Structure formats: C-alpha cells, structure tokens
C-alpha positions as CSV (number, residue, x, y, z in Angstrom):
1,M,3.9,11.5,-15.4
2,T,5.1,8.2,-14.0
3,K,7.9,7.7,-11.5
4,L,9.8,4.5,-10.8
5,L,10.9,3.7,-7.3
6,E,13.2,0.7,-6.7
7,L,13.0,-0.8,-3.3
8,T,14.4,-3.8,-1.5
9,E,11.9,-6.2,0.0
10,D,12.7,-4.7,3.5
11,E,12.2,-1.2,2.2
12,F,8.9,-2.1,0.6
13,E,7.7,-3.6,3.9
14,V,8.6,-0.5,5.8
15,L,6.9,1.7,3.3
16,H,3.8,-0.5,3.3
17,E,3.6,-0.5,7.1
18,L,4.1,3.3,7.2
19,V,1.3,4.0,4.7
20,A,-1.0,1.4,6.5
21,N,-0.4,3.1,9.9
22,T,-1.0,6.6,8.4
23,L,-4.3,5.4,7.0
24,D,-5.3,3.9,10.3
25,E,-4.6,7.2,12.0
26,M,-6.5,9.1,9.3
27,D,-9.4,6.8,9.7
28,T,-9.7,7.8,13.4
29,W,-9.8,11.5,12.5
30,D,-13.2,13.0,12.1
31,L,-13.1,13.1,8.3
32,A,-16.8,12.9,7.9
33,D,-17.2,16.4,9.5
34,A,-14.6,17.7,7.0
35,G,-16.8,16.4,4.2
36,V,-14.0,14.5,2.5
37,P,-14.2,10.7,2.5
38,L,-11.0,8.7,3.2
39,S,-11.2,7.3,-0.4
40,D,-10.6,10.8,-1.8
41,Y,-7.1,11.0,-0.3
42,E,-4.3,10.1,-2.7
43,I,-2.6,8.0,0.0
44,V,-5.4,5.5,-0.3
45,H,-4.6,5.0,-3.9
46,V,-0.9,4.6,-3.1
47,F,-1.8,2.0,-0.5
48,N,-4.0,0.1,-3.0
49,K,-1.1,0.1,-5.5
50,L,1.3,-1.2,-2.8
51,N,-1.2,-4.0,-1.9
52,R,-1.5,-5.0,-5.6
53,L,2.3,-5.2,-5.8
54,Q,2.5,-7.3,-2.7
55,E,-0.2,-9.6,-4.0
56,K,1.7,-10.1,-7.3
57,Q,4.9,-10.8,-5.5
58,N,3.2,-13.3,-3.2
59,A,1.8,-15.1,-6.3
60,I,5.2,-15.2,-7.9
61,N,6.8,-16.5,-4.7
62,K,4.1,-19.2,-4.5
63,L,4.6,-20.3,-8.1
64,N,8.4,-20.4,-7.6
65,R,7.9,-22.7,-4.6
66,L,5.7,-25.0,-6.5
67,N,8.2,-25.2,-9.4
68,T,11.1,-26.2,-7.2
C-alpha cells in the first residue's frame, strides 16, 4: 500500500531534519551489540526517500533558475 503525504517546503525541511537527527542518535546507540545494522531500520529507507525527493526538487529549482 502506498500513502501520499502533502507537505509545504517548510514542513518537508522539518521532517527531513527530524529524521536526520533521529538517525544520528540511533547511530550512536550500540546497535552492533543488538545484531541489527542501522540499514535494517525502516527509518533509513524513509530518510533515503526524503533525500531523493530533496535532490529532485533541487534539480528542478536549478533548471528553473537557468530558464529565467
């Protein structure tokens, strides 16, 4: 199942920062002892999707600036 979440630019930035901070905190935990690498957590996949969305938007913004 796919869900659609509509965010303003500011809301997206807040969400991106929150997920990044959460990953930073998780990275400092002793996950190796738990036997679960950080890449196995769903939040890593969410963060990767957020990064791809941000990269696409940056590319669109750059093209728009070049065309004006």
